[in-house]
N, C-alpha and C positions, 0 to 999 in steps of 0.2 A: 504494500500500500504506500510506503514511503517513496518508492520510485514514481508512482503516479502523482503524488503530492509534489515531488521535485519537478516532474514534467509540467504540471500546471504552473508552478512557480516560474519556470523558464518561459512558458508562454506569456505569462503576465509581465515578465521582464521585457519581452518584445512589445507588449502593449504600452508600457510606460516609456520605453525608448522611442517608439514611433510617436507616441502622444506628445513628447517634447516638441516635435516639429509643429504640431497643431496648436500648442499653447501660445505660440508667438511670444516667447520670452515670459511666459506666465502672465500675459496681459489679457488673455481670453479666459473668462471664468469657467465655463463648463468643460472645455478641454483640459484646463488646469486641474479641476476637481477630479475628472476621470483619470488623468495621469497620476495624480497623487494617490488615488485609491488603488490603482494597479501597482504602484511602487510599494506602498505599505503592505498590501496583500502578498505581493511577490516575496518581500523580505520575511514576512511572518511565516509563509509556507516553507521557505528555505530553512528558517529556524526550526520549524517543526520537523522537516525531513532530516536535518542533521542530528536529531536526537538519537537516531538509530543507524544512520549512514555515516561513513567516514567523511569528515568535514572537507578535506582536500578534494576528494572525489566528487562530493555533492556540489561544492562550490564551482569546480571546474566544469562540470556538466551544466550547471545553471548558467554560467557565463557563456558556455559554448552554444547552448540553445538560444540564448538571447542574441549572441553575436550573429549566428547564421540566420536566424529568423529576422532580425532587424536589417541585415544586409539584403536579404531577399525582399522584404517589405519595401525597402528603399528603392530597389530596382523597379518594382511593380507600381508603387504608389507615387513615387517622386521622380520617376524616369532617370534614376541614377545610372551611370555607365555600367556596362557589363562586358566582360572579356573572358577569354579562356583562362587567363591567370587568376582572375577573381573567382571563377567557378571552381577551378582546381584547388584554390586556397580554402574555399568554403567546404569542398569535399574533404580536404585534409582535416579540417576541424571536426566534421562529422565522423570521420574514421577515428579521431582521437576520443570523441565522446563515446563511441561504441566500445573502443578499447578500454576506457575507464570503467564503463558499466560492466564489461565482461570480467575485468580484473577485480572488481569489488566483491 
């Protein structure tokens, strides 16, 4: 169950990272509120997950989910550049996440 909680925490990290773009420097109320809720919930769930998961593994997986998801969201939502090197780098992060999960 803690792996599912960690996955949800990682997805919420994507939510707050992408949400930062919509807050316009925290000058827009509702996007700011949603971003802060995602941030706090993501941290709380990460804290819950590390009660029984190794902290280094859980944190690295949480960051990896957030990094890959945010990069993909940036490509789709904000027309950020895409290249083979970027895709290969994101793939490497995914392989790292899988390796950490299998090693735990």
